[in-house]
C-alpha positions as a LaTeX table, in Angstrom:
\begin{tabular}{lrrr}
\hline
Residue & $x$ (\AA) & $y$ (\AA) & $z$ (\AA) \\
\hline
Met1 & 163.30 & 66.87 & 85.31 \\
Ala2 & 162.22 & 67.77 & 81.77 \\
Asn3 & 160.12 & 64.64 & 81.48 \\
Ser4 & 158.48 & 65.45 & 84.82 \\
Lys5 & 157.53 & 68.94 & 83.61 \\
Ile6 & 156.12 & 67.52 & 80.39 \\
Glu7 & 154.00 & 65.03 & 82.33 \\
Asp8 & 152.70 & 67.81 & 84.56 \\
Leu9 & 151.84 & 69.93 & 81.53 \\
Glu10 & 150.10 & 67.01 & 79.83 \\
Thr11 & 148.05 & 66.42 & 82.98 \\
Ile12 & 147.01 & 70.07 & 83.14 \\
Leu13 & 146.09 & 70.12 & 79.46 \\
Glu14 & 144.06 & 66.93 & 79.79 \\
Ile15 & 142.11 & 68.32 & 82.75 \\
Asn16 & 141.59 & 71.64 & 80.98 \\
Lys17 & 140.26 & 69.86 & 77.90 \\
Ala18 & 137.86 & 67.78 & 80.01 \\
Ile19 & 136.48 & 70.79 & 81.88 \\
Phe20 & 135.51 & 72.51 & 78.66 \\
Ser21 & 134.24 & 69.40 & 76.94 \\
Thr22 & 130.82 & 67.77 & 77.20 \\
Met23 & 131.91 & 65.38 & 79.95 \\
Glu24 & 129.71 & 65.03 & 83.04 \\
Thr25 & 130.80 & 67.08 & 86.04 \\
Lys26 & 131.29 & 63.90 & 88.08 \\
Glu27 & 133.66 & 62.53 & 85.45 \\
Ile28 & 135.65 & 65.77 & 85.38 \\
Leu29 & 136.02 & 65.87 & 89.16 \\
Tyr30 & 137.17 & 62.26 & 89.25 \\
Leu31 & 139.67 & 62.89 & 86.44 \\
Ile32 & 141.15 & 65.73 & 88.51 \\
Val33 & 141.64 & 63.66 & 91.68 \\
Lys34 & 142.85 & 60.69 & 89.64 \\
Lys35 & 145.53 & 62.69 & 87.82 \\
Ile36 & 146.72 & 64.41 & 90.98 \\
Ser37 & 146.97 & 61.08 & 92.78 \\
Glu38 & 148.98 & 59.60 & 89.93 \\
Ile39 & 151.56 & 62.38 & 89.68 \\
Met40 & 151.88 & 63.07 & 93.41 \\
Gln41 & 151.34 & 59.60 & 94.91 \\
Val42 & 149.12 & 60.86 & 97.72 \\
Thr43 & 147.18 & 58.63 & 100.12 \\
Arg44 & 143.99 & 60.66 & 99.87 \\
Cys45 & 142.83 & 63.09 & 97.22 \\
Ser46 & 139.33 & 64.59 & 97.31 \\
Ile47 & 137.35 & 67.53 & 96.01 \\
Ile48 & 134.99 & 68.97 & 98.59 \\
Leu49 & 132.12 & 71.42 & 98.16 \\
Ile50 & 131.78 & 73.59 & 101.28 \\
Asp51 & 128.48 & 74.60 & 102.90 \\
Arg52 & 129.55 & 77.42 & 105.22 \\
Lys53 & 126.12 & 77.93 & 106.80 \\
Met54 & 125.82 & 74.29 & 107.89 \\
Asn55 & 129.57 & 73.92 & 108.51 \\
Ile56 & 129.69 & 70.74 & 106.49 \\
Gly57 & 131.58 & 69.58 & 103.45 \\
His58 & 130.22 & 67.50 & 100.60 \\
Val59 & 132.86 & 65.15 & 99.20 \\
Leu60 & 131.98 & 65.14 & 95.51 \\
Ser61 & 134.86 & 63.00 & 94.29 \\
Thr62 & 137.69 & 60.98 & 95.77 \\
Tyr63 & 140.34 & 58.89 & 94.05 \\
Glu64 & 139.89 & 55.97 & 96.43 \\
Asp65 & 136.24 & 55.42 & 95.40 \\
Pro66 & 135.25 & 56.28 & 91.78 \\
Asp67 & 131.60 & 55.37 & 92.47 \\
Leu68 & 131.27 & 57.51 & 95.57 \\
Gly69 & 128.01 & 59.43 & 95.85 \\
Thr70 & 127.99 & 62.76 & 97.67 \\
Leu71 & 129.40 & 62.14 & 101.16 \\
Ser72 & 128.87 & 64.75 & 103.88 \\
Ile73 & 131.55 & 65.44 & 106.48 \\
Asp74 & 131.44 & 67.50 & 109.66 \\
Leu75 & 134.04 & 70.24 & 109.29 \\
Lys76 & 134.51 & 70.34 & 113.07 \\
Lys77 & 136.51 & 67.15 & 112.60 \\
Tyr78 & 138.64 & 68.75 & 109.89 \\
Pro79 & 140.29 & 71.84 & 111.41 \\
Glu80 & 142.71 & 72.09 & 108.49 \\
Ile81 & 139.80 & 72.51 & 106.03 \\
Thr82 & 138.09 & 74.99 & 108.36 \\
Arg83 & 141.28 & 77.07 & 108.55 \\
Ala84 & 141.69 & 77.07 & 104.77 \\
Met85 & 138.09 & 78.22 & 104.31 \\
Glu86 & 138.33 & 80.92 & 106.98 \\
Asp87 & 141.58 & 82.39 & 105.65 \\
Glu88 & 140.79 & 81.51 & 102.03 \\
Lys89 & 144.43 & 80.47 & 101.72 \\
Thr90 & 146.21 & 77.18 & 101.20 \\
Val91 & 146.93 & 75.25 & 104.38 \\
Leu92 & 150.12 & 73.21 & 104.12 \\
Ile93 & 150.83 & 70.84 & 107.01 \\
Gln94 & 154.17 & 69.19 & 106.40 \\
Asp95 & 154.28 & 67.38 & 109.76 \\
Val96 & 150.99 & 66.23 & 111.32 \\
Gly97 & 152.85 & 65.34 & 114.50 \\
Ala98 & 153.96 & 68.93 & 115.13 \\
Asp99 & 151.52 & 71.32 & 113.44 \\
Pro100 & 149.14 & 73.05 & 115.93 \\
Ile101 & 146.31 & 73.33 & 113.40 \\
Val102 & 145.50 & 69.62 & 113.71 \\
Lys103 & 146.24 & 69.34 & 117.43 \\
Glu104 & 142.69 & 68.20 & 118.30 \\
Val105 & 142.64 & 65.43 & 115.67 \\
Arg106 & 146.34 & 64.57 & 115.65 \\
Asp107 & 146.00 & 61.16 & 117.32 \\
Asn108 & 143.43 & 60.04 & 114.77 \\
Leu109 & 145.54 & 61.21 & 111.83 \\
Ile110 & 148.64 & 59.47 & 113.15 \\
Ser111 & 146.67 & 56.29 & 113.81 \\
Ile112 & 145.73 & 56.05 & 110.12 \\
Gly113 & 149.26 & 56.89 & 108.98 \\
Ile114 & 148.76 & 60.44 & 107.69 \\
Arg115 & 151.94 & 62.54 & 107.80 \\
Ser116 & 151.31 & 65.57 & 105.57 \\
Ile117 & 148.18 & 67.45 & 104.48 \\
Met118 & 147.52 & 70.11 & 101.88 \\
Val119 & 144.19 & 71.95 & 101.61 \\
Ile120 & 143.84 & 74.31 & 98.65 \\
Pro121 & 140.71 & 76.50 & 98.58 \\
Ile122 & 138.91 & 76.40 & 95.25 \\
His123 & 137.76 & 79.91 & 94.39 \\
Tyr124 & 135.04 & 81.02 & 92.05 \\
Ser125 & 134.18 & 84.70 & 91.57 \\
Glu126 & 136.68 & 85.56 & 94.30 \\
Lys127 & 134.93 & 83.34 & 96.84 \\
Ala128 & 136.09 & 79.98 & 98.19 \\
Ile129 & 133.37 & 77.47 & 97.35 \\
Gly130 & 135.31 & 74.27 & 97.99 \\
Ala131 & 138.67 & 72.67 & 98.54 \\
Leu132 & 141.17 & 70.32 & 96.97 \\
Tyr133 & 142.14 & 68.06 & 99.87 \\
Leu134 & 145.38 & 66.05 & 99.78 \\
Arg135 & 146.83 & 63.70 & 102.38 \\
Thr136 & 150.02 & 61.68 & 102.19 \\
Ser137 & 151.63 & 58.96 & 104.25 \\
Arg138 & 155.06 & 59.32 & 102.67 \\
Lys139 & 157.90 & 59.05 & 105.13 \\
Glu140 & 160.79 & 59.96 & 102.87 \\
Lys141 & 159.62 & 63.42 & 101.76 \\
Arg142 & 156.90 & 65.96 & 102.27 \\
Phe143 & 155.00 & 67.96 & 99.67 \\
Ser144 & 157.51 & 69.50 & 97.31 \\
Glu145 & 157.46 & 73.02 & 95.92 \\
Lys146 & 156.67 & 71.62 & 92.48 \\
Glu147 & 153.74 & 69.58 & 93.82 \\
Phe148 & 152.46 & 72.64 & 95.62 \\
Lys149 & 152.51 & 74.75 & 92.45 \\
Val150 & 150.93 & 72.06 & 90.27 \\
Ser151 & 148.15 & 71.57 & 92.82 \\
Gln152 & 147.51 & 75.32 & 92.89 \\
Val153 & 147.09 & 75.37 & 89.12 \\
Ile154 & 144.80 & 72.35 & 89.08 \\
Ala155 & 142.72 & 73.76 & 91.96 \\
Ser156 & 142.09 & 76.93 & 89.99 \\
Met157 & 140.95 & 74.81 & 87.06 \\
Ala158 & 138.76 & 72.68 & 89.32 \\
Ala159 & 136.86 & 75.83 & 90.30 \\
Val160 & 134.99 & 75.77 & 86.99 \\
Ala161 & 133.96 & 72.12 & 87.41 \\
Leu162 & 133.07 & 72.62 & 91.07 \\
Asn163 & 130.94 & 75.65 & 90.32 \\
Asn164 & 129.18 & 73.64 & 87.63 \\
Ala165 & 128.45 & 71.00 & 90.27 \\
Arg166 & 127.18 & 73.66 & 92.66 \\
Leu167 & 124.91 & 75.16 & 90.01 \\
Phe168 & 123.72 & 71.68 & 89.07 \\
Asn169 & 122.73 & 71.04 & 92.71 \\
Ile170 & 120.88 & 74.35 & 92.88 \\
Ile171 & 119.02 & 73.63 & 89.66 \\
Lys172 & 118.20 & 70.09 & 90.82 \\
Glu173 & 116.83 & 71.39 & 94.14 \\
Glu174 & 114.67 & 73.92 & 92.32 \\
Lys175 & 113.49 & 71.25 & 89.89 \\
Asp176 & 112.63 & 68.90 & 92.78 \\
Leu177 & 110.72 & 71.72 & 94.49 \\
Leu178 & 108.76 & 72.49 & 91.34 \\
Glu179 & 107.95 & 68.80 & 90.87 \\
Lys180 & 106.79 & 68.57 & 94.47 \\
Met181 & 104.62 & 71.66 & 94.09 \\
Ala182 & 103.06 & 70.17 & 90.96 \\
Val183 & 101.77 & 67.14 & 92.88 \\
Thr184 & 100.97 & 68.82 & 96.22 \\
Asp185 & 97.76 & 70.43 & 97.40 \\
Asp186 & 98.51 & 73.97 & 98.64 \\
Met187 & 95.95 & 73.91 & 101.43 \\
Thr188 & 96.69 & 70.59 & 103.15 \\
Arg189 & 100.24 & 69.83 & 101.87 \\
Leu190 & 98.97 & 66.39 & 100.90 \\
Tyr191 & 99.29 & 64.95 & 97.42 \\
Asn192 & 96.74 & 66.31 & 94.95 \\
His193 & 94.12 & 64.49 & 92.88 \\
Arg194 & 96.37 & 64.20 & 89.82 \\
Phe195 & 99.14 & 62.49 & 91.78 \\
Phe196 & 96.61 & 60.20 & 93.49 \\
Val197 & 95.31 & 58.91 & 90.15 \\
Arg198 & 98.81 & 58.42 & 88.78 \\
Arg199 & 100.00 & 56.57 & 91.87 \\
Leu200 & 96.88 & 54.38 & 92.08 \\
Lys201 & 97.42 & 53.36 & 88.48 \\
Glu202 & 100.99 & 52.35 & 89.29 \\
Glu203 & 99.94 & 50.42 & 92.40 \\
Phe204 & 97.18 & 48.62 & 90.53 \\
Lys205 & 99.59 & 47.46 & 87.85 \\
Arg206 & 101.93 & 46.26 & 90.58 \\
Val207 & 99.31 & 44.14 & 92.37 \\
Glu208 & 98.11 & 42.68 & 89.08 \\
Arg209 & 101.68 & 41.64 & 88.30 \\
His210 & 102.57 & 40.27 & 91.74 \\
Gly211 & 99.18 & 39.09 & 92.99 \\
Thr212 & 99.22 & 41.12 & 96.22 \\
Asn213 & 96.46 & 43.12 & 97.91 \\
Leu214 & 95.54 & 46.75 & 97.41 \\
Ala215 & 93.00 & 48.84 & 99.31 \\
Cys216 & 91.64 & 52.32 & 98.78 \\
Ile217 & 89.60 & 54.43 & 101.17 \\
Met218 & 87.70 & 57.64 & 100.48 \\
Ile219 & 86.96 & 60.08 & 103.31 \\
Asp220 & 84.39 & 62.89 & 103.20 \\
Ile221 & 83.81 & 65.50 & 105.92 \\
Asp222 & 80.20 & 65.42 & 107.08 \\
Asn223 & 78.21 & 68.67 & 106.82 \\
Phe224 & 81.28 & 70.63 & 105.77 \\
Lys225 & 79.14 & 73.30 & 104.11 \\
Asn226 & 77.63 & 74.07 & 107.51 \\
Val227 & 81.14 & 74.60 & 108.89 \\
Asn228 & 81.90 & 77.20 & 106.23 \\
Asp229 & 78.49 & 78.86 & 106.55 \\
Thr230 & 78.59 & 79.00 & 110.37 \\
Tyr231 & 82.24 & 79.67 & 111.16 \\
Gly232 & 83.57 & 81.07 & 107.91 \\
His233 & 85.83 & 79.73 & 105.18 \\
Gln234 & 88.97 & 80.46 & 107.19 \\
Ala235 & 87.76 & 78.11 & 109.92 \\
Gly236 & 86.89 & 75.59 & 107.20 \\
Asp237 & 90.45 & 75.76 & 105.93 \\
Val238 & 91.74 & 75.01 & 109.44 \\
Val239 & 89.44 & 71.98 & 109.60 \\
Leu240 & 90.80 & 70.66 & 106.30 \\
Gln241 & 94.39 & 71.11 & 107.48 \\
Glu242 & 93.76 & 69.43 & 110.84 \\
Ile243 & 91.99 & 66.45 & 109.30 \\
Ala244 & 94.85 & 66.06 & 106.83 \\
Arg245 & 97.28 & 65.89 & 109.76 \\
Ile246 & 95.13 & 63.33 & 111.60 \\
Ile247 & 94.94 & 61.08 & 108.55 \\
Lys248 & 98.71 & 61.30 & 108.05 \\
Arg249 & 99.30 & 60.30 & 111.67 \\
Cys250 & 97.04 & 57.25 & 111.33 \\
Val251 & 98.54 & 55.72 & 108.20 \\
Arg252 & 101.85 & 54.03 & 107.45 \\
Glu253 & 104.76 & 55.68 & 105.68 \\
Thr254 & 104.14 & 53.50 & 102.65 \\
Asp255 & 100.52 & 54.64 & 102.33 \\
Val256 & 99.62 & 57.52 & 100.02 \\
Val257 & 97.33 & 60.26 & 101.34 \\
Ala258 & 95.80 & 62.79 & 98.95 \\
Arg259 & 93.22 & 65.53 & 98.92 \\
Tyr260 & 90.81 & 64.09 & 96.39 \\
Gly261 & 88.83 & 67.29 & 95.98 \\
Gly262 & 86.91 & 69.80 & 98.11 \\
Glu263 & 86.36 & 68.14 & 101.48 \\
Glu264 & 87.24 & 64.65 & 100.26 \\
Phe265 & 90.46 & 62.75 & 101.03 \\
Ala266 & 91.72 & 59.47 & 99.60 \\
Val267 & 94.25 & 56.95 & 100.85 \\
Ile268 & 96.03 & 54.24 & 98.85 \\
Leu269 & 96.98 & 51.24 & 101.01 \\
Pro270 & 99.43 & 48.85 & 99.32 \\
His271 & 99.59 & 45.25 & 100.59 \\
Thr272 & 96.36 & 45.71 & 102.57 \\
Gly273 & 93.32 & 43.44 & 102.71 \\
Asn274 & 89.73 & 44.41 & 103.42 \\
Glu275 & 89.75 & 43.78 & 107.18 \\
Asp276 & 92.87 & 45.86 & 107.79 \\
Ala277 & 91.58 & 48.63 & 105.54 \\
Val278 & 88.27 & 48.81 & 107.43 \\
Asn279 & 90.10 & 48.84 & 110.77 \\
Leu280 & 92.26 & 51.74 & 109.58 \\
Ala281 & 89.21 & 53.60 & 108.28 \\
Asn282 & 87.50 & 53.31 & 111.66 \\
Arg283 & 90.66 & 54.41 & 113.42 \\
Ile284 & 90.74 & 57.54 & 111.26 \\
Arg285 & 87.02 & 58.16 & 111.79 \\
Asn286 & 87.32 & 57.88 & 115.58 \\
Ala287 & 90.46 & 60.03 & 115.73 \\
Ile288 & 88.73 & 62.82 & 113.80 \\
Lys289 & 85.55 & 62.57 & 115.89 \\
Lys290 & 87.50 & 62.89 & 119.15 \\
Lys291 & 89.45 & 65.91 & 117.99 \\
Arg292 & 88.26 & 69.27 & 119.30 \\
Leu293 & 89.13 & 72.21 & 117.09 \\
Asp294 & 89.71 & 75.59 & 118.73 \\
Ser295 & 88.53 & 77.38 & 115.63 \\
Leu296 & 85.06 & 75.82 & 116.04 \\
Gly297 & 84.77 & 76.00 & 119.81 \\
Pro298 & 85.29 & 73.38 & 122.55 \\
Asp299 & 81.91 & 71.65 & 122.13 \\
Val300 & 82.01 & 71.19 & 118.36 \\
Ser301 & 83.23 & 67.96 & 116.79 \\
Ile302 & 83.72 & 66.95 & 113.18 \\
Thr303 & 82.71 & 63.59 & 111.77 \\
Val304 & 83.55 & 61.88 & 108.51 \\
Ser305 & 82.02 & 59.21 & 106.33 \\
Ile306 & 84.33 & 56.66 & 104.71 \\
Gly307 & 84.09 & 54.23 & 101.81 \\
Val308 & 86.45 & 51.27 & 101.46 \\
Ser309 & 87.24 & 48.98 & 98.54 \\
Thr310 & 89.94 & 46.40 & 97.92 \\
Tyr311 & 91.54 & 44.36 & 95.18 \\
Pro312 & 91.44 & 41.51 & 94.30 \\
His313 & 87.64 & 41.44 & 94.19 \\
Pro314 & 85.23 & 39.71 & 91.75 \\
Glu315 & 83.78 & 43.08 & 90.68 \\
Val316 & 87.09 & 44.91 & 90.37 \\
Asn317 & 88.85 & 44.38 & 87.06 \\
Asn318 & 90.71 & 47.65 & 86.76 \\
Met319 & 91.56 & 50.86 & 88.57 \\
Asp320 & 88.32 & 52.56 & 87.53 \\
Asp321 & 86.31 & 49.73 & 89.08 \\
Leu322 & 88.20 & 50.18 & 92.34 \\
Ile323 & 87.51 & 53.93 & 92.43 \\
Arg324 & 83.85 & 53.40 & 91.51 \\
Arg325 & 83.32 & 50.91 & 94.34 \\
Val326 & 85.07 & 53.01 & 96.97 \\
Asp327 & 83.00 & 56.01 & 95.82 \\
Asp328 & 79.82 & 53.93 & 96.06 \\
Gly329 & 80.82 & 52.90 & 99.57 \\
Leu330 & 81.25 & 56.54 & 100.52 \\
Tyr331 & 77.85 & 57.41 & 99.05 \\
Gln332 & 76.21 & 54.64 & 101.08 \\
Ala333 & 77.98 & 55.84 & 104.23 \\
Lys334 & 76.52 & 59.28 & 103.66 \\
Ser335 & 73.07 & 57.84 & 102.97 \\
Gln336 & 73.10 & 55.73 & 106.15 \\
Gly337 & 73.40 & 58.68 & 108.48 \\
Lys338 & 77.10 & 59.61 & 108.11 \\
Asp339 & 79.94 & 59.04 & 110.60 \\
Val340 & 80.22 & 55.45 & 109.41 \\
Val341 & 82.53 & 53.18 & 107.35 \\
Ile342 & 81.10 & 51.16 & 104.45 \\
Ser343 & 83.16 & 48.55 & 102.65 \\
Leu344 & 82.16 & 47.28 & 99.23 \\
\hline
\end{tabular}
């Protein structure tokens, strides 16, 4: 008995040391489930972050799979976790075959050999933000009083690590949003000019390395100044937004659509030869021409001029050459009466 208590204390001290060390949150969470599984011999041991609004749980760590990424589970299929979160109290199911809490999922639990379950809410700032989830298939004995108490202590310690994980996710989401805003045009929600140049540079290096095709098209709205002067800048904004949507619908998911500047749009087409690029350009041109915009009236249509250039090409040695040629194609399209596609 003494040795058992010493082992439990050593486990708690090791976890406590890890939580307040410089270890990654993922490592800390796995250490917790690993140590619990070792001293309690459970079949399943997981730490779950709870999203109450979506009624889902995010399994952040489980002893069975050290390399597990975040796995989402539907809490409707886990009534024992739902009960623990609602009551913010530990749910201890000593006999799956008899406990009414798991009545709806009993057959499934029995089929995979689960006999006992313990769900301990993990609290932070007096609010349950997750759960320590234990399942066992042991026939000879259920969860003991000692196991219950040790799990309670470890769950309270896990709260710090779990809150760190929650804060990390919040910070990551905010960082992702800021990064997206930095490369997105506010008006059209397309990529901006800076991102376009960066991505074209990457794609050009890729095709040079692998010897594949790359196309670029530049789209300019014909007589856009007249739209602003006649219907107002608000109507002009609507035109820009609608054309952005049309272009997005015409291209593939792998293509990159950007607002190049003002009333100009650009599209990067990886693995695309000249013929396919010209066909796409004409498809975009026709789709825009057929569109009637309520903001301009039922009899008003918008046209665009489009330049196309591709690589490999004898006169294209670098990314700047590609942009120059597609820009020249656009200029010629404008000079030849507009509403036309010119490929150079």
